[in-house]
C-alpha positions in Angstrom: 9.5 -36.6 44.0 9.3 -39.9 42.9 11.3 -42.3 40.0 10.1 -42.9 36.8 11.6 -44.4 33.4 11.1 -43.2 30.0 11.7 -44.4 26.5 10.8 -43.0 23.0 10.0 -45.5 20.0 9.7 -44.3 16.2 7.1 -47.2 15.2 7.2 -48.9 12.1 6.4 -47.0 9.1 4.0 -49.2 6.6 2.9 -48.8 2.8 -0.5 -48.4 1.9 -0.7 -52.3 1.8 -0.3 -52.4 5.7 3.1 -54.0 4.7 6.3 -53.0 7.1 8.6 -50.7 5.2 10.5 -49.9 8.0 10.7 -51.3 11.6 10.4 -49.6 14.9 13.3 -48.4 16.9 14.3 -46.9 20.3 15.5 -43.4 19.8 15.3 -42.5 23.1 16.8 -44.7 25.2 15.7 -46.0 28.4 16.2 -43.2 30.9 15.6 -42.7 34.5 14.5 -39.5 35.9 13.1 -37.6 39.2 9.8 -35.9 38.5 6.5 -35.2 40.7 4.4 -37.1 38.9 4.2 -38.9 35.4 3.0 -36.2 33.6 6.5 -34.3 34.8 8.1 -37.4 33.2 6.5 -37.6 30.2 7.6 -34.1 29.6 10.9 -34.6 30.0 10.6 -37.4 27.7 9.4 -35.3 25.2 12.2 -32.6 25.3 14.4 -35.5 24.9 13.2 -36.5 21.4 15.9 -35.5 18.6 14.8 -32.3 16.7 15.6 -34.0 13.4 12.2 -36.7 13.9 10.0 -33.4 14.9 11.2 -31.1 12.0 10.9 -34.0 9.4 7.1 -34.9 10.1 7.7 -38.0 11.9 6.2 -36.6 15.3 2.8 -39.1 14.3 4.9 -42.1 14.4 6.6 -41.4 18.1 5.7 -43.7 21.2 6.5 -42.3 24.6 6.8 -45.1 27.2 6.7 -43.6 31.0 6.4 -46.1 34.1 7.0 -45.7 37.8 10.6 -47.5 38.7 
């Protein structure tokens, strides 16, 4: 087992002209986990994503960042 840190970011929303209409924000705070590998750590991060973001169709704007600690 290794230690990983992950966070989930909702990227900025842009209009047709490319102007930012909604800034990026962290939706899952940086979290430290024990996992076999980075794939498992990313799976744990995906499970931590709030359901309302997935059901609202914002899943395309979600970015999962994961790094070994």
